[in-house]
Each structure stands twice: as structure tokens, then as C-alpha cells.
N, C-alpha and C positions, 0 to 999 in steps of 0.2 A: 774835467780832468780827474777829479777825485773819484768819480764813478768808474772810470777806466782803470785806475790804479787798484781800486777795490775789486773790480772784476778780475783783473790779472792775478791778484793775491788769492782769490777764491779758486780760480782756475789752477794755479800752481798747487794749492792744497789738494784739490781733487786729483791732479795727476800724481802727486806723491802717494795719496791713498790708493790709487789704482795700481801703482807699482808694488806696494806692499801686498795688496790683495792678490795680484798675479803671482807673487812669490809665496803665497800660502799663509801669509801673516794677516789673517782676517781681523783679528782683534786689534792689532796695531793700526790697520786701515780704518777701522771703525773709530778708534780713539783720535786719529788724525782728523777725520771728518767732524766728529762730535766735539772733540777737544774738551776743554774745560769750560767752554762758553756757557753751557746750560747747567752745569753742575752747581753753580752758585746762584742760579736764577730760580724764581719761584713761579708756581702757577697760582693765580689768584681766582677764587671762585666767588662770583657775585650772586648772592641769594637775596630774594625779596620777601618781606613780611614773615609770616609765622613759620611755615613749614619748608624744609628742604626737600626737594623731590627725592624719592627713595633711591634713584639711580645716579643722582648728581655726584655725590662724593665717591662712590666706586668708579664712576667714569673718570673723575679727576685723578684718582689714585692710579688708575690704569694709564692715563695720559702722562702722569708724572714718571711712571716706570718706563714707558716707551721713549719719552723725551729725555730721560735721565735728569730731570729737574731736581733742584736742591730741596724743594719742599712745597707745601701747599698752605695757602692762607685762605680762610673763609671770611669774606666781608658780608655779614648778615645785616642787610639794610632794612630797618624797621620803620614803618610809617609812624610818625609821632602820636597818631590817634589810635594805634593798635592797642586795645584795652587789655587783652589777655596775655600779652607778653610780659613776663615777670623776671625779676632778677634771679629767682630760683631756677626757672627754666634755662636762662642764660648760663647760670653757673653749672648746672648739670650737663648741658650740652657741651659747653666749653671744656669741662673736665673730661668728658668722654673723648672728645676730639683731640685734646692735648695728649691723652694717653696713647693715641694712635699717631702722634707726631704731627698733627695738623693744628696750625695756629688759628684760633677762632676769635673774632672780634665783632661786636655789635656796633652799628652806626645808626644814628637817627637820620632818616631820609631828609635831605635838604629841600628847601622850598621849590627848587626847579625839578625835583623828581629823582628817581632811582639812577638813571644814567648820569646825571650831573653829579650825584654823590659819588658814583664810581670814578668819574673823571677827576673830581676834586682830590680823591685819595690815591690815584694811580698815575696821573700824568707826569709827575716829577720824579717818579721812581725809576731807577735804572736796573733794579734787581728782579724785574718781572719778565717771564718768558711768554706767557699768554694769559688771557682772561677768559674764563668759562662762566657763562651766564645761564641762570635758570630761566629759560624763555617761557616755560610753562606757567610759572608763577606770574610773570609779567603779563602774559596773554590773558590770564585770569583777571588781572586788575584792569586791563584795557578792553577786554571783551572779545578779542580775536587775535589769532596768530599773525595775520597780515598787519594789523595795527601795531602789534608789538614789534615786529621786524622793522617796519617803516620808522617807527619812533626811535628805536634803538640805533638803526643805521644812521639816522640824522644826527642823533646826539653823540654817537661814538665814532664819528668819522675822523676825529682828530686824535684818536688813540693810536699810539705808535707801536703797539704790539698786536699780534693776531687775536681776534675775538671769536670764540666758539660759542654758538647758541645751542644749549642742550635742551632737548625736549623728550622726556619720557623714554630714554633709551635710544633716541634718534637725534643726531646733530644736524644742524642746518648751516 
């Protein structure tokens, strides 16, 4: 019954937006469809180990603009045995990203891996719009794209928000 009521509310919203669009009020129609739902929600970017892919953050910023999300958070998940990651690098990168309005935080990878660390820090949050994952870095750790997709799909099947796997300018 709840699904029917939810569907009817969405249908009613869509019809109201169509009416405004037909009257030439395109901005109002867009506001009705988008509403303020996404303006308070954030895009979370899951990055693994040392480097962020060069196109990952520009992709997330573009996605934020298109979806009118409220902000971007980067979860940089570092394996505990990564020897070259230092507080200085963290501080510099975090400072640069904060100047751009992007929240940056480093997490140590939990025992069960990257995906479980993401799950642990995102499942209870209601302020997230979607999760963008740097699949290239994960594939490098696992040895292949197929292995990375398979492992992430299994681990993230309980995530209640859309998951975008970013790969060097191409999403999957």
C-alpha cells in the first residue's frame, strides 16, 4: 500500500511539473521535480589508497552540479600498511580540497576491506545522494576490472543509494 501511495505522490508531482512546463514556467517545473530533496544531500567519493584518479574529483563536481547536490565529501580510505602516506600529504590535500568546498577525510581501511569501510561509514547516513567509487584504484589492487566489479557488487549490494563506479573518465 505504501508503494502505491508513494507512486501516486510522485505521479502527482510529475503532472504538476508538466502543467508548469506547458505554461512556459520551465524553471518552476524543474524546481518541482528536483525540489529541495537533493540540495541538502551530498555526493560521497570513495577513494582507495594513495592517489585519487585525475578525473575523479572533476567528475564528482560535474555530477554535483547536474544533480544540484549540497556538497561533496571525499572518503580517502588508506590501507594501514601504506608506508608513504603521511600527515603532511593529508594536510596539504585536505587544505586544497577544503578551499574548493570539498570535505576531505582519511579513514584507515577496516579488516574486511575497502567496501566494508565504505559501508560502515555510509549506511546510517540519510544525507547522501550517491556514492562515486574510484574503480580504477580498486582494480589495481585486485588485479582486474572484472574482479573489482564483482567484489564491489557483492559488498555494496546493501547500500541504499546509487553507486557510480568511475574509471578514468568512463563510468560503469
